[in-house]
C-alpha positions in Angstrom: 0.0 0.0 0.0 2.1 2.9 1.2 3.1 5.1 4.1 1.9 8.5 5.4 4.5 11.1 6.6 4.2 14.6 8.0 5.1 17.0 5.2 8.4 18.8 5.3 10.5 20.9 2.9 12.3 17.8 1.7 9.1 16.7 -0.1 8.5 20.2 -1.6 9.9 19.7 -5.1 8.3 16.4 -5.7 4.9 17.5 -4.5 4.9 20.7 -6.5 6.0 18.9 -9.6 3.2 16.4 -9.2 0.6 19.2 -8.7 2.0 21.2 -11.6 1.0 18.4 -13.9 -2.6 19.0 -13.1 -4.2 22.1 -14.7 -6.9 22.3 -12.0 -4.2 22.9 -9.4 -2.7 26.0 -11.2 -4.3 28.3 -8.6 -1.8 26.8 -6.1 1.2 26.4 -8.3 1.2 29.4 -10.6 4.1 31.9 -10.4 1.9 34.3 -8.5 0.8 31.9 -5.8 3.5 29.2 -5.5 5.4 30.9 -2.6 2.2 31.4 -0.6 1.3 27.7 -1.2 4.7 26.5 -0.2 4.4 28.5 3.0 0.9 27.2 3.6 2.1 23.6 3.3 4.6 24.1 6.0 2.4 26.2 8.4 -0.6 23.8 8.1 -0.8 20.3 9.3 0.1 18.5 6.1 0.6 14.8 5.4 1.8 13.1 2.2 1.1 9.6 1.0 4.1 7.7 -0.4 3.8 4.4 -2.3 6.6 2.7 -4.2 8.9 5.5 -3.3 6.8 8.3 -4.9 4.4 10.9 -3.5 1.0 9.8 -4.6 -1.1 12.5 -2.7 -1.4 14.8 0.2 -3.8 16.3 2.6 -3.5 19.8 4.1 -5.5 20.7 7.2 -6.1 23.8 9.3 -6.2 23.3 13.0 -7.7 26.1 15.2 -8.9 24.5 18.5 -12.5 24.5 17.4 -12.1 21.8 14.7 -9.9 20.4 12.0 -10.6 21.7 8.5 -9.4 19.7 5.5 -8.4 22.4 3.0 -7.0 20.2 0.2 -7.0 16.4 -0.4 -5.3 15.3 -3.5 -4.4 11.9 -5.0 -2.6 11.7 -8.4 -4.8 10.2 -11.1 -2.5 7.2 -11.6 -3.0 6.3 -7.9 -6.7 6.9 -7.5 -9.1 4.2 -6.5 -6.5 2.6 -4.2 -7.9 4.0 -0.9 -5.1 6.6 -0.5 -7.4 9.5 0.0 -9.4 7.6 2.6 -6.1 6.7 4.4 -5.0 10.4 4.4 -8.4 11.4 6.0 -8.1 8.5 8.5 -4.7 9.9 9.5 -6.2 13.2 10.3 -8.9 11.7 12.5 -6.3 9.5 14.3 -4.1 12.5 15.0 -7.1 14.4 16.5 -9.4 11.8 18.0 -11.3 14.3 20.2 -11.8 16.9 17.4 -14.4 17.1 14.7 -12.9 17.1 11.3 -14.6 19.1 8.5 -13.9 19.0 4.8 -13.9 22.2 2.8 -14.5 20.9 -0.7 -16.5 21.0 -3.9 -16.0 17.3 -4.5 -19.3 16.3 -2.7 -19.7 13.0 -4.5 -16.3 11.8 -3.3 -17.1 12.4 0.3 -20.6 11.0 0.0 -19.1 7.9 -1.5 -16.9 7.5 1.5 -20.0 7.7 3.7 -19.4 11.1 5.3 -22.4 13.1 6.3 -23.2 16.6 5.1 -23.4 19.3 7.7 -24.6 22.4 6.0 -22.4 23.1 3.1 -19.4 21.1 4.4 -18.8 17.5 5.3 -18.1 16.1 8.8 -15.8 13.1 9.2 
């Protein structure tokens, strides 16, 4: 399967290169936003999923004492449908067992497929 690690600068180049191959992620990786995104990866609680020695995906969360908010969840197309996204979300709930985890996403069908319930316009894990 793979392993989940806390994100650190040593993973930056590989993760950014992976995301730059996805046009939908240009708002994070464009020349204008890349430095902000790199800083956000480090200042947030971010985890990466590595399988076969390669980064396959990541999750970035915001932690504020009131809840845990999943800002981004990404799994590369070649690695989808292997449960990696589910494992990344599971990692967040394991790290914060007494906190409610919310997902900030427009991928409603994905979270519904995983069985998460809708709470207003966000999902609660």
